[in-house]
C-alpha positions as a Markdown table, in Angstrom:
| # | Residue | x | y | z |
|---|---|---|---|---|
| 1 | Met | 24.0 | -7.0 | -7.0 |
| 2 | Leu | 24.6 | -6.1 | -10.7 |
| 3 | Phe | 21.7 | -6.5 | -13.1 |
| 4 | Ala | 23.3 | -7.3 | -16.4 |
| 5 | Asn | 21.9 | -6.5 | -19.8 |
| 6 | Ile | 18.4 | -6.0 | -18.5 |
| 7 | Ser | 15.4 | -4.0 | -19.8 |
| 8 | Ile | 14.3 | -1.3 | -17.3 |
| 9 | Ile | 11.5 | 1.2 | -16.7 |
| 10 | Asp | 13.5 | 4.4 | -15.9 |
| 11 | Lys | 12.7 | 7.4 | -13.6 |
| 12 | Asp | 10.7 | 9.0 | -16.4 |
| 13 | Phe | 8.7 | 5.7 | -16.9 |
| 14 | Ser | 10.3 | 5.1 | -20.2 |
| 15 | Tyr | 11.3 | 1.6 | -21.4 |
| 16 | Arg | 15.0 | 1.1 | -22.0 |
| 17 | Glu | 16.7 | -2.1 | -23.2 |
| 18 | His | 20.2 | -3.6 | -22.6 |
| 19 | Gln | 20.9 | -1.7 | -19.4 |
| 20 | Trp | 23.3 | -2.4 | -16.5 |
| 21 | Val | 22.1 | -1.4 | -13.1 |
| 22 | Gly | 24.3 | -1.7 | -10.0 |
| 23 | Val | 23.3 | -1.8 | -6.3 |
| 24 | Glu | 25.6 | -1.3 | -3.4 |
| 25 | Gly | 24.1 | -1.4 | 0.1 |
| 26 | Ser | 20.7 | 0.1 | 0.0 |
| 27 | Arg | 21.2 | 2.3 | -3.0 |
| 28 | Ile | 21.3 | 2.2 | -6.8 |
| 29 | Thr | 24.9 | 3.3 | -7.7 |
| 30 | Tyr | 25.1 | 2.7 | -11.4 |
| 31 | Ile | 23.0 | 2.8 | -14.5 |
| 32 | Gly | 24.5 | 2.5 | -17.9 |
| 33 | Asp | 24.4 | 1.1 | -21.4 |
| 34 | Thr | 27.6 | -0.9 | -20.7 |
| 35 | Ala | 29.0 | -2.7 | -17.7 |
| 36 | Pro | 30.7 | -0.8 | -15.0 |
| 37 | Asp | 34.5 | -1.1 | -14.6 |
| 38 | Glu | 35.8 | -4.2 | -12.8 |
| 39 | Cys | 36.4 | -2.4 | -9.6 |
| 40 | Cys | 32.8 | -1.1 | -9.4 |
| 41 | Ala | 31.4 | -4.4 | -10.5 |
| 42 | Ala | 33.3 | -6.2 | -7.8 |
| 43 | Arg | 31.7 | -4.0 | -5.1 |
| 44 | Met | 28.2 | -4.8 | -6.4 |
| 45 | Gly | 28.7 | -8.5 | -5.9 |
| 46 | Glu | 26.4 | -11.1 | -7.6 |
| 47 | Val | 25.7 | -10.6 | -11.3 |
| 48 | Tyr | 22.1 | -11.1 | -12.3 |
| 49 | Asp | 21.5 | -12.2 | -15.9 |
| 50 | Gly | 18.9 | -9.9 | -17.3 |
| 51 | Glu | 18.0 | -11.9 | -20.4 |
| 52 | Asn | 14.2 | -11.9 | -20.9 |
| 53 | Lys | 13.8 | -9.8 | -17.7 |
| 54 | Leu | 12.4 | -6.4 | -16.9 |
| 55 | Leu | 13.6 | -4.4 | -14.0 |
| 56 | Met | 11.2 | -1.8 | -12.6 |
| 57 | Pro | 10.5 | 0.1 | -9.4 |
| 58 | Ala | 8.9 | -2.1 | -6.8 |
| 59 | Phe | 5.3 | -1.5 | -5.7 |
| 60 | Tyr | 4.1 | 0.6 | -2.7 |
| 61 | Asn | 0.8 | -0.5 | -1.3 |
| 62 | Ala | -0.8 | 2.7 | 0.0 |
| 63 | His | -3.6 | 1.1 | 2.0 |
| 64 | Ala | -3.6 | -2.3 | 3.6 |
| 65 | His | -4.6 | -4.3 | 6.7 |
| 66 | Ala | -1.9 | -7.0 | 6.8 |
| 67 | Pro | -3.3 | -9.1 | 9.6 |
| 68 | Met | -6.6 | -9.5 | 7.7 |
| 69 | Thr | -4.9 | -12.4 | 6.0 |
| 70 | Leu | -6.6 | -14.3 | 8.8 |
| 71 | Leu | -10.0 | -13.4 | 7.3 |
| 72 | Arg | -9.2 | -14.4 | 3.7 |
| 73 | Gly | -12.4 | -16.0 | 2.3 |
| 74 | Tyr | -14.2 | -15.7 | 5.7 |
| 75 | Ala | -16.8 | -12.9 | 5.1 |
| 76 | Glu | -18.1 | -13.0 | 1.5 |
| 77 | Asn | -20.9 | -11.4 | -0.5 |
| 78 | Leu | -21.7 | -8.7 | 2.1 |
| 79 | Pro | -21.9 | -4.9 | 1.8 |
| 80 | Leu | -19.4 | -2.9 | 3.9 |
| 81 | Gln | -21.5 | -2.1 | 7.0 |
| 82 | Ala | -22.9 | -5.7 | 7.4 |
| 83 | Trp | -19.4 | -7.1 | 6.5 |
| 84 | Leu | -17.8 | -5.0 | 9.3 |
| 85 | Asn | -20.5 | -5.2 | 12.0 |
| 86 | Asp | -21.7 | -8.8 | 11.5 |
| 87 | Ala | -18.5 | -10.6 | 10.4 |
| 88 | Val | -15.2 | -8.6 | 10.6 |
| 89 | Phe | -15.5 | -6.8 | 14.0 |
| 90 | Pro | -16.6 | -10.0 | 15.9 |
| 91 | Phe | -13.7 | -12.0 | 14.3 |
| 92 | Glu | -11.2 | -9.2 | 15.1 |
| 93 | Ala | -12.2 | -9.2 | 18.7 |
| 94 | Lys | -10.7 | -12.7 | 19.0 |
| 95 | Ile | -7.4 | -11.8 | 17.4 |
| 96 | Thr | -4.4 | -12.0 | 19.7 |
| 97 | Pro | -1.1 | -10.1 | 19.4 |
| 98 | Glu | 0.6 | -13.3 | 18.3 |
| 99 | Asp | -2.1 | -13.9 | 15.7 |
| 100 | Cys | -1.3 | -10.4 | 14.3 |
| 101 | Tyr | 2.4 | -11.2 | 14.1 |
| 102 | Trp | 1.9 | -14.4 | 12.0 |
| 103 | Ala | -0.8 | -13.0 | 9.8 |
| 104 | Ala | 1.4 | -9.9 | 9.1 |
| 105 | Leu | 4.4 | -12.1 | 8.3 |
| 106 | Leu | 2.4 | -14.2 | 5.8 |
| 107 | Ser | 1.1 | -11.0 | 4.3 |
| 108 | Cys | 4.6 | -9.6 | 4.0 |
| 109 | Ala | 5.6 | -12.9 | 2.2 |
| 110 | Glu | 2.7 | -12.5 | -0.2 |
| 111 | Met | 3.5 | -8.9 | -0.9 |
| 112 | Ala | 7.2 | -9.7 | -1.5 |
| 113 | Arg | 6.0 | -12.4 | -3.9 |
| 114 | Tyr | 4.1 | -9.8 | -5.9 |
| 115 | Gly | 6.9 | -7.2 | -6.0 |
| 116 | Val | 5.6 | -5.0 | -3.1 |
| 117 | Val | 8.3 | -3.6 | -0.8 |
| 118 | Ser | 6.3 | -1.2 | 1.4 |
| 119 | Phe | 2.8 | -0.8 | 2.7 |
| 120 | Ser | 0.7 | 1.6 | 4.7 |
| 121 | Asp | -1.2 | -0.3 | 7.4 |
| 122 | Met | -3.9 | 0.5 | 9.9 |
| 123 | Tyr | -4.7 | -2.1 | 12.5 |
| 124 | Tyr | -4.1 | -3.2 | 16.1 |
| 125 | His | -1.1 | -4.7 | 17.9 |
| 126 | Met | 1.1 | -2.7 | 15.6 |
| 127 | Asp | 4.3 | -3.6 | 17.6 |
| 128 | Gln | 3.8 | -7.2 | 16.5 |
| 129 | Ile | 3.1 | -6.2 | 12.9 |
| 130 | Ala | 6.3 | -4.1 | 13.0 |
| 131 | Gln | 8.3 | -7.0 | 14.2 |
| 132 | Ala | 7.0 | -9.1 | 11.3 |
| 133 | Val | 7.9 | -6.4 | 8.9 |
| 134 | Ile | 11.4 | -6.0 | 10.3 |
| 135 | Glu | 12.0 | -9.7 | 10.0 |
| 136 | Ser | 10.6 | -9.9 | 6.5 |
| 137 | Gly | 12.9 | -7.1 | 5.2 |
| 138 | Leu | 10.0 | -5.0 | 3.9 |
| 139 | Lys | 8.9 | -1.4 | 4.9 |
| 140 | Ile | 5.8 | -0.2 | 6.6 |
| 141 | Asn | 4.0 | 3.0 | 7.5 |
| 142 | Leu | 2.1 | 1.7 | 10.5 |
| 143 | Ser | -0.8 | 3.4 | 12.3 |
| 144 | Asp | -2.7 | 2.1 | 15.4 |
| 145 | Thr | -6.4 | 2.3 | 14.6 |
| 146 | Leu | -8.4 | 4.9 | 16.4 |
| 147 | Ile | -12.0 | 4.1 | 17.2 |
| 148 | Ala | -13.7 | 6.4 | 19.6 |
| 149 | Phe | -17.4 | 6.5 | 20.2 |
| 150 | Gly | -19.4 | 8.7 | 22.5 |
| 151 | Glu | -17.4 | 11.4 | 24.2 |
| 152 | Thr | -14.1 | 9.5 | 24.5 |
| 153 | Arg | -11.0 | 11.6 | 24.1 |
| 154 | Leu | -7.7 | 10.4 | 22.7 |
| 155 | Lys | -6.0 | 10.7 | 26.1 |
| 156 | Asp | -8.6 | 8.3 | 27.6 |
| 157 | Leu | -7.8 | 5.5 | 25.2 |
| 158 | Pro | -5.2 | 2.8 | 25.6 |
| 159 | Leu | -4.2 | 3.8 | 22.1 |
| 160 | Ala | -2.6 | 7.0 | 23.4 |
| 161 | Gln | -0.1 | 5.1 | 25.5 |
| 162 | Ser | 0.5 | 2.4 | 22.8 |
| 163 | His | 1.0 | 5.0 | 20.1 |
| 164 | Asn | 3.5 | 6.9 | 22.2 |
| 165 | Ala | 5.4 | 3.7 | 22.7 |
| 166 | Leu | 5.4 | 3.0 | 19.0 |
| 167 | Ile | 6.9 | 6.5 | 18.3 |
| 168 | Arg | 9.5 | 6.0 | 21.1 |
| 169 | Asp | 10.6 | 2.5 | 20.1 |
| 170 | Leu | 10.0 | 2.2 | 16.4 |
| 171 | Gln | 9.9 | 5.5 | 14.6 |
| 172 | His | 12.5 | 5.3 | 11.8 |
| 173 | Ala | 13.7 | 1.9 | 13.0 |
| 174 | Ala | 15.4 | -0.6 | 10.7 |
| 175 | Asp | 17.3 | 2.1 | 8.8 |
| 176 | Gly | 14.0 | 4.0 | 8.2 |
| 177 | Arg | 12.0 | 1.1 | 7.0 |
| 178 | Ile | 9.5 | 1.5 | 9.9 |
| 179 | Val | 7.5 | 4.8 | 10.0 |
| 180 | Val | 4.9 | 5.5 | 12.6 |
| 181 | Asp | 1.8 | 7.4 | 11.4 |
| 182 | Cys | -1.3 | 8.6 | 13.2 |
| 183 | Asn | -4.7 | 7.1 | 12.4 |
| 184 | Ile | -8.4 | 7.9 | 12.4 |
| 185 | His | -10.4 | 4.8 | 11.4 |
| 186 | Ala | -13.3 | 6.8 | 9.8 |
| 187 | Glu | -15.8 | 9.5 | 10.5 |
| 188 | Tyr | -18.5 | 7.1 | 11.6 |
| 189 | Thr | -16.2 | 5.4 | 14.2 |
| 190 | Ser | -14.7 | 8.5 | 15.7 |
| 191 | Asn | -16.2 | 11.4 | 17.6 |
| 192 | Pro | -15.2 | 15.0 | 16.7 |
| 193 | Ala | -13.3 | 15.6 | 19.9 |
| 194 | Ala | -11.1 | 12.5 | 19.3 |
| 195 | Val | -10.6 | 13.5 | 15.6 |
| 196 | Ala | -9.4 | 16.9 | 16.7 |
| 197 | Asp | -7.1 | 15.3 | 19.3 |
| 198 | Val | -5.4 | 13.1 | 16.6 |
| 199 | Ser | -5.1 | 16.0 | 14.2 |
| 200 | Glu | -3.4 | 18.2 | 16.9 |
| 201 | Phe | -1.1 | 15.4 | 18.0 |
| 202 | Ala | -0.1 | 14.6 | 14.4 |
| 203 | His | 0.7 | 18.2 | 13.6 |
| 204 | Glu | 2.6 | 18.7 | 16.9 |
| 205 | His | 4.8 | 15.7 | 16.2 |
| 206 | Asp | 5.1 | 16.0 | 12.5 |
| 207 | Leu | 3.3 | 12.7 | 11.8 |
| 208 | Arg | 1.3 | 11.6 | 8.8 |
| 209 | Ile | -2.4 | 10.6 | 9.1 |
| 210 | Gln | -4.1 | 7.6 | 7.6 |
| 211 | Val | -7.9 | 7.6 | 7.4 |
| 212 | His | -10.8 | 5.9 | 5.6 |
| 213 | Val | -13.0 | 8.4 | 3.7 |
| 214 | Ser | -16.3 | 8.1 | 1.8 |
| 215 | Glu | -15.9 | 4.4 | 1.1 |
| 216 | Thr | -19.7 | 3.9 | 0.7 |
| 217 | Lys | -22.7 | 6.0 | -0.2 |
| 218 | Leu | -24.2 | 5.2 | 3.2 |
| 219 | Glu | -21.1 | 6.5 | 5.0 |
| 220 | His | -21.1 | 9.6 | 2.8 |
| 221 | Glu | -24.8 | 10.4 | 3.3 |
| 222 | Glu | -25.0 | 9.7 | 7.0 |
| 223 | Cys | -22.0 | 11.9 | 7.6 |
| 224 | Lys | -23.9 | 14.8 | 6.1 |
| 225 | Leu | -26.8 | 14.1 | 8.4 |
| 226 | Arg | -24.5 | 14.1 | 11.5 |
| 227 | His | -22.5 | 17.2 | 10.6 |
| 228 | Asn | -24.9 | 19.8 | 9.1 |
| 229 | Gly | -24.5 | 18.8 | 5.5 |
| 230 | Leu | -20.7 | 18.3 | 5.5 |
| 231 | Thr | -19.3 | 15.4 | 3.5 |
| 232 | Pro | -16.5 | 13.3 | 5.1 |
| 233 | Val | -13.9 | 15.2 | 3.1 |
| 234 | Gln | -15.4 | 18.5 | 4.2 |
| 235 | Tyr | -15.7 | 17.4 | 7.8 |
| 236 | Phe | -12.1 | 16.1 | 8.0 |
| 237 | Asn | -10.9 | 19.3 | 6.3 |
| 238 | Glu | -12.7 | 21.5 | 8.9 |
| 239 | Met | -11.3 | 19.2 | 11.7 |
| 240 | Gly | -7.7 | 19.9 | 10.6 |
| 241 | Val | -7.0 | 16.4 | 9.4 |
| 242 | Phe | -5.7 | 17.7 | 6.1 |
| 243 | Asp | -3.5 | 20.4 | 7.6 |
| 244 | Gly | -0.5 | 18.0 | 7.3 |
| 245 | Pro | 0.4 | 15.0 | 5.2 |
| 246 | Cys | -2.6 | 12.6 | 4.9 |
| 247 | Thr | -3.5 | 9.5 | 3.0 |
| 248 | Ala | -7.3 | 9.1 | 2.5 |
| 249 | Ala | -8.3 | 5.6 | 1.6 |
| 250 | His | -11.1 | 4.9 | -0.9 |
| 251 | Cys | -12.8 | 8.3 | -1.6 |
| 252 | Val | -15.4 | 6.4 | -3.7 |
| 253 | Trp | -18.3 | 8.8 | -3.0 |
| 254 | Val | -16.8 | 12.2 | -3.4 |
| 255 | Asp | -18.3 | 15.2 | -5.2 |
| 256 | Asp | -16.6 | 17.9 | -7.2 |
| 257 | Asp | -16.2 | 20.1 | -4.1 |
| 258 | Asp | -14.6 | 17.2 | -2.3 |
| 259 | Ile | -12.2 | 16.6 | -5.1 |
| 260 | Asp | -11.2 | 20.3 | -5.1 |
| 261 | Ile | -10.5 | 20.1 | -1.4 |
| 262 | Leu | -8.4 | 17.0 | -1.8 |
| 263 | Ala | -6.4 | 18.6 | -4.6 |
| 264 | Asp | -5.9 | 21.9 | -2.8 |
| 265 | Arg | -4.8 | 20.3 | 0.5 |
| 266 | Gly | -2.4 | 17.9 | -1.2 |
| 267 | Val | -4.1 | 14.8 | 0.2 |
| 268 | Tyr | -3.0 | 11.5 | -1.1 |
| 269 | Val | -6.0 | 9.3 | -2.1 |
| 270 | Ala | -5.3 | 5.6 | -1.9 |
| 271 | Ala | -7.6 | 4.0 | -4.5 |
| 272 | Asn | -8.6 | 0.4 | -3.8 |
| 273 | Pro | -10.5 | -0.8 | -6.9 |
| 274 | Ala | -10.6 | -4.5 | -6.2 |
| 275 | Ser | -11.8 | -4.1 | -2.6 |
| 276 | Asn | -14.4 | -1.5 | -3.5 |
| 277 | Met | -15.9 | -3.6 | -6.3 |
| 278 | Lys | -15.9 | -6.8 | -4.2 |
| 279 | Leu | -17.8 | -5.1 | -1.4 |
| 280 | Gly | -20.2 | -3.4 | -3.9 |
| 281 | Ser | -19.1 | 0.0 | -2.8 |
| 282 | Gly | -18.7 | 1.6 | -6.2 |
| 283 | Phe | -15.8 | 3.1 | -8.2 |
| 284 | Ala | -13.6 | 6.0 | -7.1 |
| 285 | Pro | -13.6 | 8.8 | -9.7 |
| 286 | Ile | -9.9 | 8.2 | -10.4 |
| 287 | Ala | -9.9 | 10.0 | -13.8 |
| 288 | Lys | -11.6 | 13.1 | -12.5 |
| 289 | Met | -9.3 | 13.2 | -9.5 |
| 290 | Leu | -6.2 | 12.9 | -11.6 |
| 291 | Glu | -7.5 | 15.6 | -14.0 |
| 292 | Arg | -8.0 | 18.0 | -11.0 |
| 293 | Gly | -4.5 | 17.3 | -9.6 |
| 294 | Val | -5.3 | 14.9 | -6.8 |
| 295 | Arg | -2.4 | 12.8 | -5.8 |
| 296 | Val | -3.8 | 9.3 | -6.4 |
| 297 | Cys | -2.0 | 6.2 | -5.4 |
| 298 | Leu | -3.0 | 2.6 | -5.1 |
| 299 | Gly | -3.7 | 0.0 | -2.4 |
| 300 | Thr | -5.0 | -3.5 | -2.0 |
| 301 | Asp | -7.0 | -3.0 | 1.2 |
| 302 | Gly | -7.3 | -6.1 | 3.4 |
| 303 | Met | -7.4 | -9.7 | 2.3 |
| 304 | Ala | -11.0 | -10.2 | 3.4 |
| 305 | Ser | -12.1 | -7.8 | 0.7 |
| 306 | Asn | -9.6 | -8.2 | -2.2 |
| 307 | Asn | -8.6 | -11.2 | -1.5 |
| 308 | Asn | -4.9 | -10.9 | -2.4 |
| 309 | Asn | -1.9 | -8.6 | -2.3 |
| 310 | Asp | -1.3 | -8.6 | -6.1 |
| 311 | Met | -0.7 | -4.9 | -6.8 |
| 312 | Met | -0.5 | -5.6 | -10.5 |
| 313 | Gln | -4.1 | -6.8 | -10.4 |
| 314 | Asp | -5.2 | -3.6 | -8.7 |
| 315 | Met | -3.1 | -1.5 | -11.2 |
| 316 | Tyr | -4.9 | -3.3 | -14.1 |
| 317 | Leu | -8.3 | -2.4 | -12.6 |
| 318 | Phe | -7.1 | 1.2 | -11.8 |
| 319 | Ala | -6.3 | 1.7 | -15.5 |
| 320 | Leu | -9.3 | -0.2 | -16.8 |
| 321 | Leu | -12.3 | 0.8 | -14.7 |
| 322 | Pro | -12.4 | 4.6 | -15.6 |
| 323 | Lys | -12.4 | 3.7 | -19.3 |
| 324 | Gly | -15.4 | 1.4 | -19.0 |
| 325 | Asn | -17.3 | 3.5 | -16.4 |
| 326 | Leu | -17.0 | 6.7 | -18.4 |
| 327 | Cys | -17.0 | 5.1 | -21.9 |
| 328 | Asp | -13.7 | 6.8 | -22.7 |
| 329 | Pro | -10.7 | 4.6 | -23.8 |
| 330 | Ala | -8.3 | 7.6 | -23.6 |
| 331 | Leu | -8.5 | 7.8 | -19.8 |
| 332 | Ile | -5.6 | 6.6 | -17.6 |
| 333 | Thr | -2.3 | 6.1 | -19.5 |
| 334 | Pro | 0.0 | 3.2 | -18.6 |
| 335 | Gln | 2.4 | 5.8 | -17.2 |
| 336 | Glu | -0.3 | 7.1 | -14.8 |
| 337 | Ala | -1.1 | 3.7 | -13.6 |
| 338 | Leu | 2.5 | 2.8 | -13.0 |
| 339 | Phe | 3.2 | 6.1 | -11.3 |
| 340 | Ala | 0.2 | 5.5 | -8.9 |
| 341 | Ala | 1.4 | 2.0 | -8.0 |
| 342 | Thr | 5.0 | 2.9 | -7.5 |
| 343 | Arg | 6.4 | 6.5 | -7.0 |
| 344 | Gln | 3.2 | 8.1 | -5.8 |
| 345 | Gly | 2.7 | 5.4 | -3.2 |
| 346 | Ala | 6.2 | 6.0 | -2.0 |
| 347 | Leu | 5.5 | 9.7 | -1.8 |
| 348 | Ser | 2.3 | 9.1 | 0.2 |
| 349 | Gln | 4.5 | 7.4 | 2.8 |
| 350 | Gly | 7.0 | 10.2 | 2.9 |
| 351 | Arg | 9.7 | 8.1 | 1.2 |
| 352 | Gln | 11.1 | 10.8 | -1.1 |
| 353 | Asp | 14.1 | 8.7 | -2.3 |
| 354 | Cys | 12.0 | 5.6 | -3.2 |
| 355 | Gly | 9.9 | 4.5 | -6.1 |
| 356 | Phe | 12.0 | 5.2 | -9.1 |
| 357 | Ile | 15.2 | 3.9 | -10.8 |
| 358 | Glu | 18.0 | 6.5 | -10.6 |
| 359 | Val | 21.4 | 6.6 | -9.2 |
| 360 | Gly | 21.2 | 7.5 | -5.5 |
| 361 | Ala | 17.6 | 6.2 | -5.1 |
| 362 | Arg | 16.8 | 3.4 | -2.7 |
| 363 | Ala | 17.2 | 0.0 | -4.3 |
| 364 | Asp | 13.5 | -0.9 | -4.1 |
| 365 | Leu | 13.2 | -3.0 | -7.2 |
| 366 | Cys | 11.3 | -5.9 | -8.7 |
| 367 | Val | 12.2 | -8.1 | -11.7 |
| 368 | Leu | 9.5 | -9.4 | -14.1 |
| 369 | Asp | 10.0 | -12.5 | -16.3 |
| 370 | Ile | 8.9 | -11.3 | -19.7 |
| 371 | Ser | 9.6 | -14.5 | -21.5 |
| 372 | Gly | 6.0 | -15.8 | -21.3 |
| 373 | Pro | 3.5 | -15.8 | -24.2 |
| 374 | Ser | 1.4 | -12.9 | -22.7 |
| 375 | Trp | 4.4 | -10.6 | -23.1 |
| 376 | Thr | 4.9 | -11.2 | -26.8 |
| 377 | Pro | 5.2 | -9.1 | -28.8 |
| 378 | Met | 6.7 | -6.1 | -26.9 |
| 379 | Thr | 5.1 | -3.5 | -29.2 |
| 380 | Asn | 4.4 | -1.3 | -26.2 |
| 381 | Pro | 6.2 | -2.6 | -23.1 |
| 382 | Leu | 4.4 | -0.3 | -20.6 |
| 383 | Val | 1.1 | -1.4 | -22.0 |
| 384 | Asn | 2.2 | -5.0 | -21.5 |
| 385 | Val | 3.1 | -4.3 | -17.9 |
| 386 | Val | -0.3 | -2.8 | -17.0 |
| 387 | Tyr | -2.6 | -4.9 | -19.1 |
| 388 | Ala | -0.8 | -8.2 | -19.7 |
| 389 | Gly | 1.4 | -8.6 | -16.6 |
| 390 | His | 0.6 | -10.5 | -13.5 |
| 391 | Gly | 2.0 | -10.6 | -10.0 |
| 392 | Ser | 3.1 | -14.1 | -10.8 |
| 393 | Asp | 5.5 | -12.7 | -13.3 |
| 394 | Val | 7.6 | -11.3 | -10.5 |
| 395 | Cys | 10.7 | -13.4 | -10.1 |
| 396 | Leu | 12.8 | -11.2 | -7.8 |
| 397 | Thr | 11.9 | -8.5 | -5.2 |
| 398 | Met | 14.5 | -6.3 | -3.6 |
| 399 | Cys | 13.9 | -3.9 | -0.7 |
| 400 | Asp | 16.7 | -1.4 | 0.2 |
| 401 | Gly | 19.2 | -3.5 | -1.7 |
| 402 | Arg | 18.2 | -6.8 | 0.0 |
| 403 | Val | 16.6 | -9.6 | -1.9 |
| 404 | Val | 13.4 | -10.5 | 0.0 |
| 405 | Tyr | 12.0 | -12.9 | -2.7 |
| 406 | Gln | 13.5 | -14.8 | -5.6 |
| 407 | Glu | 12.2 | -17.6 | -7.7 |
| 408 | Gly | 10.0 | -19.2 | -5.1 |
| 409 | Val | 12.3 | -18.6 | -2.2 |
| 410 | Trp | 11.9 | -16.1 | 0.7 |
| 411 | Pro | 15.4 | -15.8 | 2.3 |
| 412 | Thr | 14.2 | -13.7 | 5.2 |
| 413 | Leu | 11.4 | -15.9 | 6.6 |
| 414 | Asp | 10.0 | -19.4 | 7.0 |
| 415 | Ile | 7.1 | -19.4 | 4.5 |
| 416 | Glu | 5.8 | -22.9 | 5.3 |
| 417 | Arg | 5.6 | -22.2 | 9.1 |
| 418 | Ala | 3.8 | -18.9 | 8.4 |
| 419 | Lys | 1.2 | -20.7 | 6.3 |
| 420 | Val | 0.6 | -23.3 | 8.9 |
| 421 | Glu | 0.4 | -20.8 | 11.7 |
| 422 | Val | -2.2 | -18.6 | 9.9 |
| 423 | Ala | -4.4 | -21.5 | 8.8 |
| 424 | Ser | -4.5 | -22.9 | 12.4 |
| 425 | Arg | -5.1 | -19.6 | 14.0 |
| 426 | Thr | -7.9 | -18.8 | 11.6 |
| 427 | Gln | -9.6 | -22.1 | 12.5 |
| 428 | Arg | -9.2 | -21.4 | 16.2 |
| 429 | Ile | -10.8 | -18.0 | 15.9 |
| 430 | Ile | -13.7 | -19.3 | 13.9 |
| 431 | Ser | -14.3 | -22.0 | 16.5 |
| 432 | Glu | -14.5 | -19.4 | 19.2 |
| 433 | Leu | -17.2 | -17.4 | 17.5 |
């Protein structure tokens, strides 16, 4: 595809007008102020009219639970622990592998609608989720959830066999769109021996780790009681979880020492502002973490606690909340918010050639319609993207050079069937509770 005479956000997160961007296969092959020669243009195929359009890097959702689309609107107005124990866990016990497939497929459709091309997910039945992602054309860093109470070791869990099968069958499948990570659900759901097992396995096999960290004050304080005063960050650091690439979701209740550890160990922190506020968990100290050099990216979390996959909504909150919380309007620039939602998310997934517009980069792109009233005037285009834009402004999403959403059409999947399947399966599960 050749994007013609279109405005772009370039690799330096600067705004440029009247650009021509060419895509061949899965890569960006041309960027210029003028059209490429006829031979090159012919290889790129379809010409996309860029009038009143903005081409930017697509979004990378650094923390999600795609099948929780089934729970959208189900468990409301509850704090995290009651939400999990009284509502979510009983519901999830009824979810079948096929339920996971359809819910993940619908979640992929929603993400594509909002310009998201890749997400990091921790859940169950990951083979079914991977199948949905492959069919949708999106990317995923998948991790089979580890929950290990008592003295249970990793080798004693069915997870050990299923995870080995995921690595064998799916690692780097679909031209690298599928990546298998390791997982630790959280400190409060995993015993130290199992945590050590996962850390060792991840480092031996050069795998990334996904983990929930200090989402609530209760989690943070109870961890200190269980582990001789260690916070979740300090505990996971001692257990070797941060010895390799790791994405720590939430990090709402972290102190200065925790932030220093996260920065020193190169941990990626996936902030989830909408989910954290909805569950009454608090605000992650995003500004302080960025100031100290923490690699902060952005996620939506699950649909039961957000309740949508609109990364532009979370990007807006990411930029806005520190200003209000700390009474400082200078905190979080539009460039920082955009970087967290795009390039940093790609890096958290180990996707080094993704998340920016440059020749040679993967063609993970989204197009925004900037003809609407909320986009006028374009005095500061990046400010408009962060504070005036909405996921509904996305009119095209491209993953690895393939269009996965355009103007109300999902060419890779049957959106109407996915909606019917998820609605009926949710009702079945509720009737079984």
